[in-house]
VOFI-83698 format. One record per residue: residue in three letters; x, y, z of N, C-alpha, C in turn. Coordinates in pm, whole numbers, padded with zeros to 5 digits, always signed. Layout:
! residues N
ALAXYZXYZXYZ
...
//
This chain:
! residues 241
UNK+00068-00116-00008+00012-00010-00001+00090+00125+00003
UNK+00049+00217-00074+00112+00330-00073+00128+00413+00030
UNK+00227+00479+00088+00238+00562+00212+00288+00691+00176
UNK+00234+00790+00225+00260+00932+00203+00417+00973+00274
UNK+00444+01076+00235+00577+01121+00281+00604+01140+00431
UNK+00678+01067+00497+00669+01046+00622+00743+01172+00675
UNK+00807+01255+00597+00837+01391+00671+00746+01481+00672
UNK+00631+01467+00603+00523+01542+00623+00411+01515+00681
UNK+00338+01578+00763+00213+01533+00835+00084+01547+00736
UNK+00017+01437+00704-00084+01450+00622-00219+01392+00716
UNK-00330+01479+00683-00440+01453+00807-00576+01423+00702
UNK-00644+01355+00752-00765+01300+00688-00889+01297+00770
UNK-01011+01326+00730-01132+01317+00784-01228+01201+00705
UNK-01276+01094+00786-01337+01003+00745-01458+01011+00795
UNK-01563+01048+00732-01704+01030+00789-01757+00901+00806
UNK-01840+00857+00901-01872+00712+00916-01762+00617+00953
UNK-01662+00690+01019-01530+00616+01042-01532+00518+01162
UNK-01666+00490+01229-01627+00432+01360-01652+00284+01321
UNK-01724+00253+01218-01770+00122+01220-01743+00067+01056
UNK-01750-00073+01056-01751-00134+00921-01653-00068+00812
UNK-01706-00030+00703-01644+00005+00612-01539+00133+00619
UNK-01617+00242+00677-01542+00356+00740-01456+00331+00820
UNK-01477+00245+00917-01348+00199+01011-01243+00146+00930
UNK-01250+00043+00836-01140+00003+00763-01099+00098+00705
UNK-01160+00208+00624-01084+00301+00568-01001+00387+00655
UNK-01033+00417+00768-00976+00489+00860-00847+00439+00900
UNK-00835+00315+00929-00721+00213+00961-00618+00206+00843
UNK-00684+00177+00729-00581+00188+00622-00517+00324+00589
UNK-00587+00424+00618-00520+00577+00586-00409+00569+00712
UNK-00450+00539+00837-00329+00532+00926-00220+00460+00885
UNK-00244+00335+00840-00118+00237+00793-00056+00297+00683
UNK-00109+00412+00609-00036+00477+00495+00014+00612+00563
UNK+00018+00626+00684+00098+00751+00724+00010+00853+00778
UNK-00135+00865+00757-00191+00976+00805-00235+00979+00953
UNK-00260+01102+00990-00333+01137+01122-00508+01140+01050
UNK-00579+01085+01157-00719+01066+01117-00826+01094+01196
UNK-00917+01191+01177-01030+01222+01266-01153+01147+01188
UNK-01222+01062+01263-01344+00987+01229-01464+01060+01272
UNK-01566+01047+01186-01695+01121+01251-01792+00992+01252
UNK-01855+01015+01365-01973+00928+01390-02107+00994+01442
UNK-02222+00915+01441-02323+00985+01503-02393+00892+01614
UNK-02396+00784+01625-02462+00695+01723-02378+00618+01792
UNK-02247+00578+01690-02176+00476+01765-02058+00515+01844
UNK-02076+00558+01949-01982+00632+02021-01890+00529+02095
UNK-01928+00409+02123-01838+00327+02167-01740+00267+02061
UNK-01808+00224+01950-01716+00189+01849-01608+00271+01811
UNK-01661+00423+01814-01571+00534+01797-01451+00531+01862
UNK-01479+00505+01990-01381+00533+02086-01254+00385+02062
UNK-01324+00296+02028-01258+00155+02008-01164+00191+01885
UNK-01238+00253+01792-01142+00272+01657-01034+00403+01673
UNK-01070+00493+01771-00956+00583+01791-00835+00503+01866
UNK-00872+00442+01942-00750+00340+02022-00658+00250+01908
UNK-00736+00197+01840-00676+00115+01711-00596+00222+01640
UNK-00644+00329+01594-00581+00424+01516-00442+00473+01595
UNK-00452+00496+01703-00346+00552+01800-00224+00440+01824
UNK-00278+00301+01825-00194+00199+01841-00120+00171+01683
UNK-00168+00227+01601-00083+00237+01466-00007+00352+01438
UNK+00013+00432+01548+00109+00537+01530+00041+00675+01489
UNK-00106+00662+01472-00175+00800+01396-00203+00885+01522
UNK-00211+01020+01496-00286+01107+01610-00436+01073+01546
UNK-00532+01067+01625-00657+01038+01609-00777+01099+01700
UNK-00885+01099+01650-00989+01177+01730-01135+01138+01685
UNK-01221+01132+01768-01333+01096+01693-01440+01208+01750
UNK-01520+01258+01644-01625+01374+01653-01756+01315+01614
UNK-01839+01348+01702-01985+01336+01684-02037+01434+01596
UNK-02124+01373+01499-02207+01459+01406-02319+01407+01346
UNK-02429+01464+01342-02564+01436+01260-02542+01492+01136
UNK-02503+01417+01028-02476+01459+00886-02623+01491+00823
UNK-02724+01493+00881-02840+01522+00816-02871+01664+00843
UNK-02799+01720+00931-02812+01857+00988-02692+01939+00894
UNK-02736+02021+00810-02636+02107+00726-02518+02163+00798
UNK-02557+02238+00927-02490+02320+01000-02379+02237+01066
UNK-02429+02130+01090-02324+02026+01189-02233+01953+01082
UNK-02288+01900+00971-02191+01884+00857-02074+01970+00830
UNK-02114+02105+00822-02001+02202+00798-01919+02212+00916
UNK-01982+02209+01047-01901+02238+01153-01798+02114+01185
UNK-01833+02012+01149-01774+01891+01134-01623+01889+01068
UNK-01615+01944+00952-01509+01981+00889-01403+02064+00963
UNK-01459+02179+00998-01403+02267+01075-01340+02216+01211
UNK-01407+02147+01292-01363+02085+01403-01243+01963+01374
UNK-01239+01890+01258-01159+01810+01234-01030+01867+01188
UNK-01032+01988+01124-00922+02069+01081-00850+02124+01187
UNK-00944+02171+01286-00883+02220+01391-00802+02129+01477
UNK-00858+02034+01500-00811+01912+01585-00661+01842+01537
UNK-00641+01843+01378-00565+01772+01309-00455+01880+01275
UNK-00474+02005+01292-00384+02114+01246-00401+02134+01073
UNK-00518+02105+01029-00531+02104+00883-00604+01977+00849
UNK-00608+01992+00691-00676+01888+00663-00648+01868+00494
UNK-00612+01739+00460-00552+01707+00333-00654+01603+00251
UNK-00707+01533+00319-00800+01434+00249-00933+01453+00345
UNK-01058+01438+00258-01183+01385+00309-01254+01273+00247
UNK-01266+01188+00328-01355+01065+00274-01482+01066+00316
UNK-01568+01066+00226-01720+01068+00243-01774+00928+00252
UNK-01763+00838+00352-01790+00734+00356-01943+00706+00450
UNK-01970+00795+00530-02096+00784+00600-02214+00762+00495
UNK-02302+00651+00526-02414+00629+00443-02533+00557+00489
UNK-02657+00561+00439-02743+00507+00508-02802+00424+00378
UNK-02857+00293+00427-02877+00172+00357-03013+00118+00386
UNK-03129+00157+00297-03249+00111+00347-03343+00056+00201
UNK-03410-00004+00213-03525-00019+00084-03620+00081+00115
UNK-03635+00131-00026-03770+00213-00045-03850+00153-00152
UNK-03932+00051-00138-04026+00023-00215-04154+00128-00260
UNK-04161+00126-00402-04276+00227-00450-04397+00250-00362
UNK-04436+00144-00327-04588+00116-00265-04588+00173-00120
UNK-04471+00165-00025-04462+00198+00120-04350+00296+00142
UNK-04286+00344+00051-04156+00427+00086-04222+00574+00130
UNK-04168+00623+00243-04224+00760+00277-04123+00862+00243
UNK-04165+01001+00253-04091+01079+00216-03981+01107+00323
UNK-04003+01063+00449-03897+01078+00545-03784+00997+00528
UNK-03819+00869+00483-03725+00772+00466-03643+00805+00353
UNK-03712+00857+00243-03612+00886+00124-03550+01010+00124
UNK-03580+01105+00215-03500+01240+00245-03398+01186+00335
UNK-03420+01114+00431-03303+01073+00502-03176+00998+00432
UNK-03223+00902+00340-03116+00844+00265-03034+00965+00195
UNK-03110+01031+00114-03071+01148+00024-02972+01275+00103
UNK-03024+01294+00215-02935+01365+00300-02807+01329+00326
UNK-02811+01212+00378-02680+01153+00436-02590+01088+00315
UNK-02640+01034+00213-02572+00982+00092-02506+01069-00006
UNK-02589+01174-00008-02581+01281-00112-02549+01416-00074
UNK-02647+01469+00018-02633+01617+00033-02525+01641+00147
UNK-02491+01558+00225-02396+01575+00327-02261+01556+00257
UNK-02217+01476+00172-02100+01469+00108-02069+01601+00021
UNK-02184+01670-00026-02151+01800-00092-02111+01916+00009
UNK-02199+01900+00127-02161+02007+00228-02028+01968+00287
UNK-01977+01850+00330-01863+01849+00389-01753+01873+00260
UNK-01797+01847+00129-01672+01896+00044-01666+02021+00033
UNK-01771+02109+00040-01755+02249+00021-01690+02325+00137
UNK-01711+02262+00275-01642+02309+00376-01479+02264+00362
UNK-01477+02121+00332-01334+02098+00312-01240+02168+00231
UNK-01303+02190+00101-01230+02264+00012-01169+02403+00034
UNK-01263+02473+00136-01227+02614+00190-01093+02604+00259
UNK-01069+02504+00318-00961+02455+00393-00834+02394+00321
UNK-00859+02322+00224-00768+02253+00135-00648+02346+00067
UNK-00529+02301+00071-00422+02360-00036-00432+02272-00139
UNK-00363+02302-00263-00345+02235-00382-00256+02105-00328
UNK-00326+02012-00405-00273+01851-00367-00367+01799-00248
UNK-00474+01855-00228-00596+01791-00146-00665+01691-00225
UNK-00733+01601-00155-00807+01482-00199-00947+01470-00158
UNK-01042+01460-00220-01164+01427-00147-01205+01297-00236
UNK-01217+01194-00170-01256+01047-00196-01422+01015-00140
UNK-01507+00996-00226-01632+00951-00223-01677+00814-00214
UNK-01727+00765-00118-01757+00598-00129-01885+00587-00202
UNK-01884+00568-00321-02032+00527-00407-02040+00388-00413
UNK-02110+00342-00525-02173+00226-00479-02205+00170-00660
UNK-02166+00034-00670-02207+00004-00800-02363-00014-00828
UNK-02430-00006-00725-02576+00002-00743-02615+00142-00796
UNK-02537+00226-00813-02567+00366-00889-02576+00335-01040
UNK-02542+00206-01083-02581+00154-01230-02680+00053-01238
UNK-02687-00018-01152-02768-00166-01143-02813-00181-01003
UNK-02925-00187-00976-02976-00227-00839-03111-00316-00833
UNK-03109-00359-00730-03228-00463-00748-03347-00382-00723
UNK-03473-00417-00765-03621-00332-00758-03627-00306-00581
UNK-03682-00206-00561-03711-00167-00420-03600-00082-00349
UNK-03475-00048-00418-03389+00032-00350-03362+00161-00415
UNK-03480+00211-00465-03469+00352-00548-03386+00462-00481
UNK-03421+00487-00366-03362+00602-00293-03200+00601-00303
UNK-03175+00461-00239-03034+00443-00214-02979+00454-00338
UNK-03023+00377-00450-02948+00387-00572-02933+00494-00617
UNK-03047+00590-00617-03022+00728-00681-02950+00815-00616
UNK-02929+00809-00470-02829+00891-00390-02713+00849-00442
UNK-02656+00736-00481-02529+00704-00525-02511+00718-00671
UNK-02610+00717-00751-02597+00768-00875-02552+00907-00894
UNK-02624+00988-00791-02618+01138-00777-02490+01150-00727
UNK-02437+01073-00643-02267+01102-00580-02187+01067-00696
UNK-02209+00989-00773-02118+00969-00882-02105+01079-00992
UNK-02222+01147-00993-02248+01277-01092-02177+01393-01001
UNK-02199+01401-00882-02153+01490-00810-02001+01478-00801
UNK-01931+01379-00803-01781+01354-00804-01726+01418-00919
UNK-01774+01378-01049-01714+01451-01147-01738+01609-01156
UNK-01866+01650-01115-01886+01819-01138-01803+01885-01029
UNK-01778+01813-00924-01688+01890-00830-01538+01871-00862
UNK-01510+01755-00930-01380+01733-00984-01336+01857-01063
UNK-01432+01877-01163-01422+01999-01259-01404+02132-01196
UNK-01476+02149-01093-01485+02308-01033-01345+02292-00957
UNK-01278+02185-00874-01179+02214-00825-01022+02198-00873
UNK-01050+02118-01007-00925+02107-01048-00836+02246-01076
UNK-00890+02334-01101-00802+02445-01103-00729+02474-00984
UNK-00788+02443-00866-00720+02474-00739-00615+02344-00709
UNK-00612+02261-00790-00500+02168-00770-00574+02033-00645
UNK-00708+02037-00634-00784+01953-00557-00858+01836-00631
UNK-00818+01715-00590-00877+01616-00672-01012+01555-00608
UNK-01088+01520-00693-01226+01471-00643-01235+01332-00728
UNK-01244+01229-00631-01278+01086-00701-01355+00982-00623
UNK-01381+00902-00682-01488+00798-00611-01438+00640-00617
UNK-01442+00583-00519-01470+00423-00514-01588+00372-00513
UNK-01606+00299-00608-01757+00232-00611-01772+00100-00606
UNK-01777+00045-00494-01781-00104-00454-01932-00165-00489
UNK-01932-00279-00501-02082-00327-00483-02102-00392-00352
UNK-02185-00469-00314-02208-00502-00171-02095-00559-00117
UNK-02040-00519+00028-01939-00534+00101-01971-00623+00220
UNK-02047-00560+00307-02067-00642+00451-02226-00640+00465
UNK-02264-00742+00514-02403-00752+00529-02448-00646+00619
UNK-02575-00569+00599-02625-00482+00707-02670-00560+00813
UNK-02660-00495+00943-02725-00537+01057-02854-00567+01059
UNK-02903-00686+01102-03044-00695+01086-03113-00738+00946
UNK-03020-00753+00836-03073-00810+00737-03057-00959+00708
UNK-03169-01031+00667-03157-01192+00708-03045-01245+00616
UNK-02970-01335+00640-02868-01394+00548-02928-01436+00428
UNK-03054-01496+00423-03120-01535+00290-03122-01409+00199
UNK-03198-01322+00252-03199-01188+00157-03064-01146+00099
UNK-02962-01155+00210-02828-01092+00162-02778-01166+00053
UNK-02779-01312+00040-02743-01396-00058-02819-01368-00177
UNK-02973-01322-00173-03023-01302-00288-02987-01198-00364
UNK-02969-01080-00275-02922-00942-00315-02785-00954-00397
UNK-02694-01020-00319-02556-01037-00376-02525-01147-00458
UNK-02593-01242-00479-02591-01359-00566-02481-01429-00545
UNK-02423-01426-00431-02328-01525-00379-02168-01446-00403
UNK-02199-01314-00450-02069-01222-00479-02065-01115-00397
UNK-01976-01074-00341-01931-00946-00269-01791-00914-00269
UNK-01776-00791-00218-01634-00725-00242-01573-00753-00145
UNK-01434-00778-00132-01350-00770-00024-01314-00649+00043
UNK-01320-00664+00184-01324-00513+00246-01181-00453+00209
UNK-01065-00536+00194-00934-00484+00173-00939-00422+00057
UNK-00991-00476-00064-01018-00407-00196-01069-00261-00175
UNK-01169-00239-00104-01211-00120-00087-01143-00023-00027
UNK-01082-00055+00075-00943+00014+00144-00849+00057+00065
UNK-00792-00060-00031-00693-00025-00117-00715+00098-00229
UNK-00848+00079-00261-00906+00165-00373-00929+00320-00311
UNK-00960+00345-00184-00974+00452-00124-00835+00510-00095
UNK-00737+00430-00046-00595+00483-00018-00542+00529-00151
UNK-00554+00442-00252-00498+00495-00380-00557+00625-00404
UNK-00683+00639-00421-00738+00791-00456-00691+00897-00376
UNK-00660+00849-00246-00628+00967-00136-00493+01020-00145
UNK-00416+00920-00216-00257+00956-00256-00224+00967-00384
UNK-00358+00962-00498-00306+00984-00636-00262+01113-00651
UNK-00172+01134-00771-00149+01290-00824-00289+01354-00848
UNK-00257+01491-00793-00386+01582-00825-00459+01579-00969
UNK-00356+01529-01055-00419+01535-01190-00509+01439-01227
UNK-00500+01320-01121-00613+01221-01155-00727+01262-01091
UNK-00829+01289-01134-00953+01357-01082-01072+01330-01162
UNK-01194+01320-01118-01317+01288-01169-01333+01143-01200
UNK-01253+01070-01142-01267+00908-01174-01351+00828-01090
UNK-01419+00749-01130-01502+00675-01058-01454+00508-01062
UNK-01379+00476-00944-01308+00356-00993-01410+00236-00897
UNK-01436+00136-01010-01521+00027-00960-01423-00069-00910
UNK-01485-00128-00791-01423-00221-00703-01492-00357-00718
UNK-01432-00470-00791-01506-00567-00844-01533-00664-00723
UNK-01651-00730-00750-01721-00821-00650-01637-00956-00670
UNK-01638-01044-00569-01576-01181-00602-01679-01285-00536
UNK-01674-01410-00607-01745-01515-00548-01716-01537-00391
UNK-01796-01547-00297-01784-01583-00173-01733-01718-00158
//
């Protein structure tokens, strides 16, 4: 795995960094030489455990609580992370909601909740981060292969991830002139959501899933790539379990 220049401190904020995919990304960045702030909402115990593990790996680490459905809180999160770390070089938008929204039963509240966290929050966090980043900064969005093909009943989730891919390309075009790269890693299903029956998970994935290590490697590569590499959507392929 590529490491950053050890003579220079590099600082990353990972939203959703307390658990699951976000936690693995945070640890991967620490292994690559980053100091890391992780953002969480309800997973306080897990966030503290993750911070302890980040510090064991030699990183300066902090956990920050934020409700990313609150626009002001999303912006404040970036400011707090930058103050705690002494600056910000990388933003990883990993926090996401994952829920079915069948046409007959979906509510506006559930639809809005998914779009708020999966699409609006990455925009707001990127807006705040770009104001603090120098040339050479990176934004990495965690998208999803379901942006292009998803099972019926997942309309809000898939639409939010499709929007995130377009947002990645558009913000890359805007920030290119400042030397800030914006890219996305787009895996398919990685980890079974808590509470989802194993049979339903097997039906969704058709026996194929993405290795967590492959997602981490893709994100770290995009967080350390040359600034000229921007606007890319890197698909992370699924493998048979």
